[in-house]
C-alpha positions as CSV (number, residue, x, y, z in Angstrom):
1,X,-26.7,-208.4,85.9
2,X,-23.9,-208.4,83.0
3,X,-23.0,-204.8,82.0
4,X,-22.1,-205.4,78.5
5,X,-22.6,-207.7,75.3
6,X,-20.4,-208.1,72.1
7,X,-22.4,-208.5,69.0
8,X,-21.2,-209.6,65.6
9,X,-23.6,-208.8,62.6
10,X,-22.8,-210.8,59.5
11,X,-23.9,-209.1,56.3
12,X,-24.0,-211.8,53.8
13,X,-24.6,-212.8,50.3
14,X,-26.6,-215.9,50.3
15,X,-26.6,-218.2,47.4
16,X,-30.1,-218.8,46.2
17,X,-31.8,-221.9,47.7
18,X,-28.5,-223.6,48.5
19,X,-28.7,-224.0,52.4
20,X,-26.0,-226.2,52.8
21,X,-23.5,-224.1,50.9
22,X,-24.8,-221.0,52.7
23,X,-24.3,-222.7,56.3
24,X,-20.7,-223.7,55.2
25,X,-19.7,-220.3,54.2
26,X,-21.2,-218.8,57.3
27,X,-19.6,-221.4,59.7
28,X,-16.2,-220.7,58.2
29,X,-16.8,-217.0,59.1
30,X,-18.3,-217.4,62.5
31,X,-15.6,-219.7,63.6
32,X,-13.0,-216.9,63.1
33,X,-14.7,-214.6,65.3
34,X,-13.2,-214.0,68.8
35,X,-14.7,-212.6,72.2
36,X,-18.2,-212.5,70.7
37,X,-21.5,-213.1,72.8
38,X,-24.2,-212.9,70.0
39,X,-24.0,-213.6,66.2
40,X,-26.8,-212.2,64.2
41,X,-27.6,-213.5,60.6
42,X,-30.1,-212.2,58.1
43,X,-33.6,-213.0,57.2
44,X,-33.8,-216.3,55.4
45,X,-29.9,-216.5,55.5
46,X,-30.0,-220.3,54.4
47,X,-32.1,-219.9,51.4
48,X,-32.1,-216.4,50.4
49,X,-35.7,-214.8,50.4
50,X,-37.4,-217.6,48.5
51,X,-41.1,-218.2,49.0
52,X,-41.5,-221.6,47.6
53,X,-43.1,-224.2,49.6
54,X,-41.2,-227.1,48.6
55,X,-37.9,-226.0,50.1
56,X,-39.2,-224.9,53.7
57,X,-37.3,-226.7,56.4
58,X,-39.3,-228.9,59.1
59,X,-39.2,-227.2,62.6
60,X,-36.2,-227.6,64.1
61,X,-34.5,-229.0,60.9
62,X,-31.1,-228.8,59.5
63,X,-30.4,-225.2,59.6
64,X,-31.9,-225.1,63.3
65,X,-29.6,-227.8,64.1
66,X,-26.7,-226.3,62.7
67,X,-27.3,-223.2,64.6
68,X,-27.7,-225.1,67.8
69,X,-24.5,-227.0,67.3
70,X,-22.5,-223.8,66.7
71,X,-24.0,-222.1,69.7
72,X,-22.9,-224.9,71.9
73,X,-19.5,-225.5,70.4
74,X,-18.5,-221.8,70.3
75,X,-20.5,-220.8,73.5
76,X,-22.4,-217.9,71.8
77,X,-25.8,-217.2,70.9
78,X,-27.0,-217.1,67.3
79,X,-30.0,-215.7,65.6
80,X,-31.5,-215.3,62.1
81,X,-34.6,-216.4,60.2
82,X,-35.5,-219.6,58.4
83,X,-38.4,-220.5,56.2
84,X,-40.2,-223.2,58.5
85,X,-42.9,-225.7,57.9
86,X,-44.7,-226.2,61.1
87,X,-46.4,-229.5,62.2
88,X,-49.9,-228.4,60.8
89,X,-48.1,-227.7,57.4
90,X,-48.2,-223.9,57.7
91,X,-45.1,-222.1,56.7
92,X,-43.5,-219.3,58.8
93,X,-40.6,-216.9,58.4
94,X,-39.3,-218.0,61.7
95,X,-36.5,-216.3,63.6
96,X,-34.8,-218.6,66.0
97,X,-32.7,-217.2,69.0
98,X,-30.4,-220.0,69.9
99,X,-28.3,-219.9,73.2
100,X,-25.5,-222.1,73.9
101,X,-27.4,-223.7,77.1
102,X,-30.2,-224.9,74.3
103,X,-32.8,-222.4,75.9
104,X,-33.9,-221.6,72.4
105,X,-36.7,-219.3,71.6
106,X,-38.5,-218.5,68.2
107,X,-40.6,-215.6,66.8
108,X,-42.8,-216.0,63.7
109,X,-42.8,-212.9,61.5
110,X,-46.0,-211.1,62.2
111,X,-46.1,-208.5,59.4
112,X,-45.9,-210.2,56.0
113,X,-44.8,-208.2,53.1
114,X,-46.4,-208.4,49.6
115,X,-46.4,-212.1,48.3
116,X,-45.5,-213.3,51.8
117,X,-49.3,-213.0,52.7
118,X,-50.1,-215.6,49.9
119,X,-47.5,-218.1,50.8
120,X,-46.7,-217.8,54.6
121,X,-48.6,-217.9,57.9
122,X,-48.4,-214.7,60.1
123,X,-47.1,-215.1,63.5
124,X,-49.2,-213.5,66.5
125,X,-46.9,-213.2,69.3
126,X,-44.5,-210.4,70.5
127,X,-41.4,-212.3,71.6
128,X,-38.6,-210.8,74.0
129,X,-35.7,-212.9,74.8
130,X,-33.4,-212.2,77.9
131,X,-29.8,-212.7,77.2
132,X,-26.5,-211.7,79.1
133,X,-28.7,-209.2,81.3
134,X,-30.3,-207.7,78.1
135,X,-34.0,-207.9,76.9
136,X,-34.1,-208.4,73.3
137,X,-37.4,-207.7,71.1
138,X,-37.0,-210.2,68.0
139,X,-38.2,-208.5,64.7
140,X,-38.0,-209.6,61.0
141,X,-37.6,-207.1,58.1
142,X,-41.1,-205.6,57.5
143,X,-42.0,-205.5,61.2
144,X,-39.7,-202.4,61.5
145,X,-42.3,-200.4,59.7
146,X,-45.0,-200.7,62.5
147,X,-44.1,-198.5,65.7
148,X,-46.9,-199.8,67.7
149,X,-45.8,-203.3,67.4
150,X,-42.2,-201.8,68.3
151,X,-43.4,-199.6,71.2
152,X,-41.2,-200.0,74.2
153,X,-43.5,-200.8,77.2
154,X,-40.7,-200.7,79.4
155,X,-40.0,-204.5,78.7
156,X,-36.9,-204.4,76.4
157,X,-33.6,-202.8,75.9
158,X,-32.6,-203.8,72.4
159,X,-34.4,-204.5,69.0
160,X,-32.9,-206.9,66.8
161,X,-34.1,-206.9,63.2
162,X,-33.0,-209.4,60.7
163,X,-33.8,-208.5,57.1
164,X,-33.9,-209.0,53.4
165,X,-34.6,-205.4,52.8
166,X,-34.1,-204.4,48.9
167,X,-32.0,-201.6,47.7
168,X,-34.9,-199.2,46.1
169,X,-36.2,-198.7,49.9
170,X,-32.9,-198.8,51.7
171,X,-33.2,-195.1,52.8
172,X,-36.4,-196.1,54.6
173,X,-34.4,-198.8,56.5
174,X,-32.0,-196.3,57.4
175,X,-34.4,-193.8,58.8
176,X,-36.7,-196.4,60.4
177,X,-33.8,-198.0,62.3
178,X,-32.7,-194.7,63.8
179,X,-36.3,-193.8,64.5
180,X,-37.1,-196.8,66.5
181,X,-33.9,-196.4,68.6
182,X,-34.9,-192.7,69.3
183,X,-38.6,-193.2,70.2
184,X,-37.9,-196.3,72.2
185,X,-34.6,-195.4,74.0
186,X,-33.3,-198.6,73.0
187,X,-30.3,-200.0,71.2
188,X,-31.5,-201.1,67.5
189,X,-29.5,-203.8,65.9
190,X,-30.3,-204.2,61.8
191,X,-28.9,-207.1,60.0
192,X,-29.5,-207.2,56.4
193,X,-28.0,-209.0,53.4
194,X,-26.3,-207.9,49.9
195,X,-26.2,-209.1,46.5
196,X,-29.0,-210.3,44.2
197,X,-31.5,-213.0,44.8
198,X,-33.5,-215.4,42.7
199,X,-36.4,-213.0,42.4
200,X,-34.1,-210.3,40.8
201,X,-34.1,-208.1,43.8
202,X,-30.8,-206.2,44.9
203,X,-29.7,-205.7,48.3
204,X,-27.2,-203.3,49.6
205,X,-27.0,-204.1,53.3
206,X,-26.6,-201.2,55.5
207,X,-26.4,-203.3,58.5
208,X,-26.0,-201.3,61.6
209,X,-26.0,-200.9,65.5
210,X,-27.7,-197.6,66.9
211,X,-27.4,-196.5,70.3
212,X,-30.3,-195.7,72.6
213,X,-29.9,-191.8,71.6
214,X,-29.9,-192.3,68.0
215,X,-26.3,-192.3,67.1
216,X,-24.9,-194.8,64.8
217,X,-22.3,-196.9,66.5
218,X,-21.3,-198.9,63.5
219,X,-22.8,-199.4,59.8
220,X,-21.6,-201.6,56.9
221,X,-20.3,-200.5,53.8
222,X,-22.7,-200.2,50.9
223,X,-23.1,-203.5,49.1
224,X,-20.6,-205.6,50.4
225,X,-20.3,-208.6,52.6
226,X,-18.9,-207.6,55.9
227,X,-18.8,-208.4,59.7
228,X,-19.7,-205.6,62.0
229,X,-18.9,-205.8,65.7
230,X,-19.7,-203.6,68.7
231,X,-20.2,-203.9,72.3
232,X,-23.5,-202.5,73.9
233,X,-23.7,-201.6,77.6
234,X,-26.2,-201.4,80.3
235,X,-24.5,-198.1,81.8
236,X,-25.2,-196.3,78.4
237,X,-28.8,-197.6,78.2
238,X,-29.5,-196.5,81.7
239,X,-27.7,-193.0,81.2
240,X,-29.6,-192.2,78.0
241,X,-33.1,-193.3,79.7
242,X,-32.2,-191.1,82.8
243,X,-31.3,-188.2,80.6
244,X,-34.4,-188.2,78.4
245,X,-37.0,-190.0,80.4
246,X,-39.6,-190.0,77.5
247,X,-40.8,-193.7,78.1
248,X,-42.5,-192.4,81.3
249,X,-45.1,-190.3,79.2
250,X,-45.7,-193.2,76.7
251,X,-49.3,-194.0,75.8
252,X,-51.0,-197.0,77.2
253,X,-52.3,-199.5,74.7
254,X,-52.8,-203.3,74.2
255,X,-51.8,-205.4,71.1
256,X,-54.9,-207.4,69.8
């Protein structure tokens, strides 16, 4: 088992409905990174939080292919969400986890917020990916508000949440990320965007990595595009879980 994993969060400012431009900007940034195992991008990083059906990408379309090519070329994993039209024409907010060996996994956002309920289809499955010796629970934005959905059943080590979380509720983002880490004795990684989008919504980021004891390891500055990097360790995870064995007393339940 690998003992550690180094992560880069890219807190970006995507241009509205300009995926080619956004991919070019991100690629330039990603190629400058060194000694990184996993790159995390925000929710709908290629288009911004657009709910228009006519610019949804086909499954495994241009942005997926771009992620897969970068992962293979740079020998890293990449994750982030893409508005995706499935074979039955249903549109999902689909988070891909792309590995350099092409063992790729997706998670469709289960909890849809506001207008998403009218425009997109909800996913059903809770998805955990294994990479570099860590078990990673994939989440998109609004999922963070649901502690039962996030509950650690001793089946994951890290929550990765990619988001377009607006400025008026950013204090909720900060509080919920920390709460999910403390109650689940897991690392929590939140990747949010910055800037203003075509909906007129403003974003200030606050991307961060939180340790299993709730301590913030690293946090982005307010409102600026930024790259964050930190290393998470199995040793730290196991030490905290031994010191605070709360998961042994968790309630049993089953998600429907």
